[in-house]
N, CA and C atoms as an extended XYZ file, in Angstrom:
297
Properties=species:S:1:pos:R:3:atomname:S:1:resname:S:1:resid:I:1 pbc="F F F"
N       161.968      -88.121       64.363 N   LEU     1
C       160.743      -87.426       64.026 CA  LEU     1
C       160.132      -86.861       65.306 C   LEU     1
N       160.089      -85.546       65.443 N   MET     2
C       159.540      -84.892       66.629 CA  MET     2
C       158.021      -84.998       66.610 C   MET     2
N       157.456      -85.515       67.698 N   VAL     3
C       156.010      -85.683       67.814 CA  VAL     3
C       155.555      -85.209       69.190 C   VAL     3
N       154.253      -85.027       69.326 N   GLN     4
C       153.675      -84.696       70.620 CA  GLN     4
C       152.849      -85.890       71.088 C   GLN     4
N       153.108      -86.335       72.308 N   ALA     5
C       152.403      -87.481       72.871 CA  ALA     5
C       151.455      -87.009       73.956 C   ALA     5
N       150.285      -87.608       73.983 N   LEU     6
C       149.316      -87.369       75.041 CA  LEU     6
C       149.577      -88.435       76.102 C   LEU     6
N       149.982      -88.011       77.300 N   TRP     7
C       150.365      -88.917       78.380 CA  TRP     7
C       149.133      -89.212       79.232 C   TRP     7
N       148.808      -90.504       79.386 N   LYS     8
C       147.605      -90.909       80.121 CA  LYS     8
C       147.957      -91.959       81.164 C   LYS     8
N       147.111      -92.031       82.203 N   ARG     9
C       147.298      -93.025       83.263 CA  ARG     9
C       145.959      -93.694       83.550 C   ARG     9
N       146.006      -94.993       83.805 N   LYS    10
C       144.791      -95.740       84.143 CA  LYS    10
C       144.314      -95.352       85.536 C   LYS    10
N       143.018      -95.117       85.656 N   THR    11
C       142.399      -94.879       86.956 CA  THR    11
C       141.213      -95.828       87.090 C   THR    11
N       140.937      -96.240       88.304 N   THR    12
C       139.832      -97.155       88.553 CA  THR    12
C       138.864      -96.519       89.544 C   THR    12
N       137.597      -96.507       89.179 N   THR    13
C       136.535      -96.064       90.073 CA  THR    13
C       135.492      -97.176       90.126 C   THR    13
N       134.642      -97.105       91.108 N   MET    14
C       133.593      -98.114       91.254 CA  MET    14
C       132.255      -97.507       90.847 C   MET    14
N       131.448      -98.284       90.129 N   ASN    15
C       130.113      -97.800       89.753 CA  ASN    15
C       129.110      -98.158       90.853 C   ASN    15
N       127.833      -97.861       90.598 N   GLU    16
C       126.804      -98.096       91.617 CA  GLU    16
C       126.585      -99.584       91.924 C   GLU    16
N       127.094     -100.465       91.061 N   PHE    17
C       126.977     -101.906       91.293 CA  PHE    17
C       128.257     -102.482       91.896 C   PHE    17
N       129.138     -101.585       92.342 N   ASN    18
C       130.424     -101.948       92.942 CA  ASN    18
C       131.327     -102.710       91.967 C   ASN    18
N       131.203     -102.398       90.689 N   SER    19
C       132.061     -102.971       89.658 CA  SER    19
C       133.093     -101.917       89.259 C   SER    19
N       134.330     -102.341       89.017 N   PRO    20
C       135.354     -101.360       88.665 CA  PRO    20
C       135.169     -100.814       87.248 C   PRO    20
N       135.417      -99.525       87.105 N   ILE    21
C       135.420      -98.860       85.806 CA  ILE    21
C       136.829      -98.325       85.599 C   ILE    21
N       137.501      -98.817       84.562 N   ILE    22
C       138.870      -98.400       84.279 CA  ILE    22
C       138.830      -97.370       83.157 C   ILE    22
N       139.460      -96.215       83.416 N   GLU    23
C       139.515      -95.139       82.430 CA  GLU    23
C       140.952      -94.678       82.269 C   GLU    23
N       141.235      -94.089       81.111 N   LEU    24
C       142.528      -93.458       80.883 CA  LEU    24
C       142.356      -91.951       81.076 C   LEU    24
N       143.003      -91.417       82.096 N   LYS    25
C       142.925      -89.978       82.385 CA  LYS    25
C       144.160      -89.294       81.811 C   LYS    25
N       143.928      -88.201       81.093 N   THR    26
C       145.032      -87.432       80.520 CA  THR    26
C       145.782      -86.716       81.629 C   THR    26
N       147.107      -86.819       81.604 N   ILE    27
C       147.949      -86.158       82.598 CA  ILE    27
C       148.607      -84.921       82.003 C   ILE    27
N       149.209      -85.055       80.818 N   ASN    28
C       149.957      -83.950       80.233 CA  ASN    28
C       150.335      -84.307       78.796 C   ASN    28
N       150.979      -83.363       78.133 N   TYR    29
C       151.567      -83.594       76.814 CA  TYR    29
C       153.075      -83.699       76.967 C   TYR    29
N       153.687      -84.567       76.174 N   LEU    30
C       155.134      -84.694       76.141 CA  LEU    30
C       155.602      -84.526       74.699 C   LEU    30
N       156.598      -83.690       74.482 N   ASP    31
C       157.215      -83.548       73.167 CA  ASP    31
C       158.445      -84.431       73.125 C   ASP    31
N       158.666      -85.093       71.989 N   GLY    32
C       159.837      -85.946       71.884 CA  GLY    32
C       159.932      -86.625       70.541 C   GLY    32
N       160.834      -87.593       70.475 N   ASP    33
C       161.085      -88.344       69.253 CA  ASP    33
C       160.659      -89.787       69.444 C   ASP    33
N       159.955      -90.339       68.445 N   LEU    34
C       159.524      -91.734       68.461 CA  LEU    34
C       160.329      -92.509       67.435 C   LEU    34
N       160.874      -93.652       67.854 N   ASP    35
C       161.641      -94.493       66.948 CA  ASP    35
C       161.307      -95.949       67.223 C   ASP    35
N       161.508      -96.797       66.226 N   THR    36
C       161.260      -98.224       66.351 CA  THR    36
C       162.537      -98.907       66.819 C   THR    36
N       162.420      -99.769       67.841 N   ILE    37
C       163.569     -100.541       68.328 CA  ILE    37
C       163.629     -101.876       67.606 C   ILE    37
N       162.486     -102.570       67.551 N   SER    38
C       162.441     -103.865       66.871 CA  SER    38
C       161.071     -104.043       66.231 C   SER    38
N       161.055     -104.807       65.167 N   VAL    39
C       159.817     -105.062       64.433 CA  VAL    39
C       159.545     -106.556       64.478 C   VAL    39
N       158.310     -106.895       64.796 N   GLY    40
C       157.965     -108.312       64.836 CA  GLY    40
C       156.474     -108.510       64.755 C   GLY    40
N       156.088     -109.740       64.455 N   SER    41
C       154.675     -110.101       64.432 CA  SER    41
C       154.562     -111.587       64.725 C   SER    41
N       153.396     -111.966       65.210 N   ASN    42
C       153.106     -113.359       65.532 CA  ASN    42
C       151.710     -113.710       65.056 C   ASN    42
N       151.489     -114.989       64.869 N   VAL    43
C       150.134     -115.481       64.642 CA  VAL    43
C       149.852     -116.456       65.783 C   VAL    43
N       148.929     -116.042       66.657 N   ILE    44
C       148.575     -116.859       67.813 CA  ILE    44
C       147.086     -117.167       67.715 C   ILE    44
N       146.767     -118.431       67.744 N   ALA    45
C       145.373     -118.882       67.638 CA  ALA    45
C       144.693     -118.269       66.422 C   ALA    45
N       145.388     -118.290       65.305 N   HIS    46
C       144.896     -117.794       64.015 CA  HIS    46
C       144.626     -116.288       64.021 C   HIS    46
N       145.244     -115.564       64.954 N   LYS    47
C       145.102     -114.106       65.003 CA  LYS    47
C       146.464     -113.467       64.827 C   LYS    47
N       146.511     -112.452       63.976 N   PHE    48
C       147.748     -111.702       63.757 CA  PHE    48
C       147.988     -110.779       64.941 C   PHE    48
N       149.218     -110.749       65.429 N   SER    49
C       149.579     -109.905       66.565 CA  SER    49
C       150.910     -109.217       66.277 C   SER    49
N       150.937     -107.893       66.435 N   GLU    50
C       152.190     -107.149       66.250 CA  GLU    50
C       152.893     -107.061       67.591 C   GLU    50
N       154.194     -107.361       67.605 N   ASP    51
C       154.944     -107.231       68.850 CA  ASP    51
C       156.179     -106.357       68.662 C   ASP    51
N       156.021     -105.297       67.913 N   SER    52
C       157.109     -104.347       67.703 CA  SER    52
C       157.338     -103.533       68.976 C   SER    52
N       158.563     -103.083       69.158 N   LYS    53
C       158.943     -102.263       70.310 CA  LYS    53
C       159.383     -100.890       69.812 C   LYS    53
N       159.072      -99.880       70.600 N   TYR    54
C       159.373      -98.501       70.226 CA  TYR    54
C       160.056      -97.798       71.397 C   TYR    54
N       160.732      -96.693       71.095 N   VAL    55
C       161.297      -95.854       72.146 CA  VAL    55
C       160.870      -94.405       71.881 C   VAL    55
N       160.448      -93.732       72.952 N   PHE    56
C       160.078      -92.322       72.898 CA  PHE    56
C       161.086      -91.585       73.765 C   PHE    56
N       161.802      -90.652       73.179 N   ILE    57
C       162.828      -89.897       73.899 CA  ILE    57
C       162.340      -88.467       74.061 C   ILE    57
N       162.302      -88.021       75.318 N   THR    58
C       161.794      -86.688       75.611 CA  THR    58
C       162.706      -85.955       76.583 C   THR    58
N       162.768      -84.652       76.441 N   LYS    59
C       163.515      -83.799       77.375 CA  LYS    59
C       162.644      -83.431       78.574 C   LYS    59
N       161.329      -83.714       78.485 N   ASN    60
C       160.403      -83.419       79.587 CA  ASN    60
C       160.595      -84.477       80.672 C   ASN    60
N       161.243      -84.128       81.755 N   ILE    61
C       161.457      -85.075       82.852 CA  ILE    61
C       160.191      -85.078       83.704 C   ILE    61
N       159.412      -86.152       83.567 N   GLN    62
C       158.133      -86.298       84.251 CA  GLN    62
C       158.080      -87.686       84.896 C   GLN    62
N       157.230      -87.879       85.911 N   PRO    63
C       157.147      -89.184       86.580 CA  PRO    63
C       156.312      -90.206       85.799 C   PRO    63
N       156.742      -90.499       84.582 N   VAL    64
C       156.063      -91.507       83.758 CA  VAL    64
C       156.288      -92.872       84.409 C   VAL    64
N       155.233      -93.685       84.468 N   GLN    65
C       155.293      -94.978       85.144 CA  GLN    65
C       154.988      -96.121       84.181 C   GLN    65
N       155.405      -97.321       84.590 N   LEU    66
C       155.042      -98.515       83.837 CA  LEU    66
C       153.529      -98.594       83.743 C   LEU    66
N       153.042      -99.061       82.620 N   GLU    67
C       151.613      -99.210       82.328 CA  GLU    67
C       150.912      -97.894       82.029 C   GLU    67
N       151.615      -96.738       82.096 N   ASP    68
C       151.028      -95.505       81.582 CA  ASP    68
C       150.862      -95.679       80.088 C   ASP    68
N       150.131      -94.780       79.466 N   VAL    69
C       149.859      -94.864       78.031 CA  VAL    69
C       150.263      -93.555       77.376 C   VAL    69
N       150.961      -93.653       76.245 N   LEU    70
C       151.250      -92.488       75.413 CA  LEU    70
C       150.446      -92.641       74.132 C   LEU    70
N       149.705      -91.610       73.787 N   GLU    71
C       148.944      -91.617       72.540 CA  GLU    71
C       149.631      -90.671       71.571 C   GLU    71
N       150.093      -91.238       70.454 N   ILE    72
C       150.848      -90.476       69.451 CA  ILE    72
C       150.167      -90.682       68.107 C   ILE    72
N       149.753      -89.594       67.488 N   ASN    73
C       149.053      -89.662       66.202 CA  ASN    73
C       147.889      -90.651       66.238 C   ASN    73
N       147.113      -90.601       67.327 N   LYS    74
C       145.912      -91.429       67.532 CA  LYS    74
C       146.208      -92.916       67.719 C   LYS    74
N       147.472      -93.276       67.924 N   VAL    75
C       147.854      -94.661       68.217 CA  VAL    75
C       148.282      -94.708       69.679 C   VAL    75
N       147.750      -95.685       70.437 N   LYS    76
C       148.072      -95.809       71.853 CA  LYS    76
C       149.206      -96.812       72.051 C   LYS    76
N       150.158      -96.418       72.915 N   TYR    77
C       151.305      -97.255       73.255 CA  TYR    77
C       151.363      -97.414       74.775 C   TYR    77
N       151.636      -98.628       75.244 N   ARG    78
C       151.785      -98.909       76.673 CA  ARG    78
C       153.258      -98.741       77.048 C   ARG    78
N       153.524      -98.083       78.177 N   VAL    79
C       154.890      -97.896       78.672 CA  VAL    79
C       155.356      -99.206       79.300 C   VAL    79
N       156.495      -99.732       78.815 N   THR    80
C       157.036     -100.983       79.344 CA  THR    80
C       158.324     -100.777       80.131 C   THR    80
N       158.971      -99.609       79.966 N   PHE    81
C       160.212      -99.315       80.691 CA  PHE    81
C       160.479      -97.823       80.599 C   PHE    81
N       160.962      -97.230       81.685 N   VAL    82
C       161.322      -95.810       81.696 CA  VAL    82
C       162.738      -95.694       82.232 C   VAL    82
N       163.592      -94.989       81.490 N   ASP    83
C       164.987      -94.815       81.908 CA  ASP    83
C       165.348      -93.341       81.906 C   ASP    83
N       165.929      -92.886       82.995 N   ASN    84
C       166.528      -91.560       83.111 CA  ASN    84
C       168.030      -91.833       83.156 C   ASN    84
N       168.709      -91.884       81.982 N   PRO    85
C       170.099      -92.341       81.928 CA  PRO    85
C       171.004      -91.638       82.939 C   PRO    85
N       171.631      -92.464       83.772 N   MET    86
C       172.572      -92.015       84.799 CA  MET    86
C       171.955      -90.983       85.746 C   MET    86
N       170.630      -90.923       85.804 N   PHE    87
C       169.897      -89.985       86.665 CA  PHE    87
C       170.381      -88.549       86.489 C   PHE    87
N       170.703      -88.212       85.241 N   MET    88
C       171.216      -86.871       84.926 CA  MET    88
C       170.093      -85.865       84.666 C   MET    88
N       168.838      -86.336       84.573 N   ASN    89
C       167.691      -85.475       84.275 CA  ASN    89
C       167.881      -84.672       82.989 C   ASN    89
N       168.580      -85.291       82.033 N   ASN    90
C       168.781      -84.678       80.725 CA  ASN    90
C       167.636      -85.055       79.784 C   ASN    90
N       167.233      -86.318       79.832 N   HIS    91
C       166.127      -86.799       79.013 CA  HIS    91
C       165.627      -88.126       79.572 C   HIS    91
N       164.437      -88.538       79.132 N   LEU    92
C       163.888      -89.848       79.459 CA  LEU    92
C       163.850      -90.697       78.208 C   LEU    92
N       164.147      -91.972       78.347 N   GLU    93
C       163.989      -92.950       77.279 CA  GLU    93
C       162.854      -93.877       77.717 C   GLU    93
N       161.737      -93.806       77.010 N   ILE    94
C       160.536      -94.536       77.388 CA  ILE    94
C       160.279      -95.628       76.351 C   ILE    94
N       160.387      -96.897       76.778 N   GLU    95
C       160.120      -97.995       75.863 CA  GLU    95
C       158.625      -98.272       75.833 C   GLU    95
N       158.129      -98.570       74.625 N   LEU    96
C       156.696      -98.713       74.389 CA  LEU    96
C       156.387      -99.951       73.560 C   LEU    96
N       155.130     -100.395       73.689 N   GLU    97
C       154.570     -101.367       72.768 CA  GLU    97
C       153.135     -100.926       72.495 C   GLU    97
N       152.607     -101.333       71.372 N   LYS    98
C       151.247     -100.904       71.027 CA  LYS    98
C       150.270     -101.421       72.066 C   LYS    98
N       149.305     -100.596       72.409 N   TYR    99
C       148.319     -100.859       73.463 CA  TYR    99
C       147.253     -101.807       72.974 C   TYR    99
């Protein structure tokens, strides 16, 4: 399923009280395919938690980093792994989990 992802990165600034303010700054859009790798859920301390894993495959070769965020259809995903197979610059395989 071809989707467009909003690529974001965490930035930290300090406020007037010298406390950190963490924001997600938009970097760019990435077009690609989103697929589910594994589906899972847990109940920890009486709270439901989803631990499904996803992969986003894109032809846009960009410097996506661990802990970056992809927002797809208003759902935020944290980047957990980025692979440029065999460094061929053909595509990126970006592993994700819900943010």
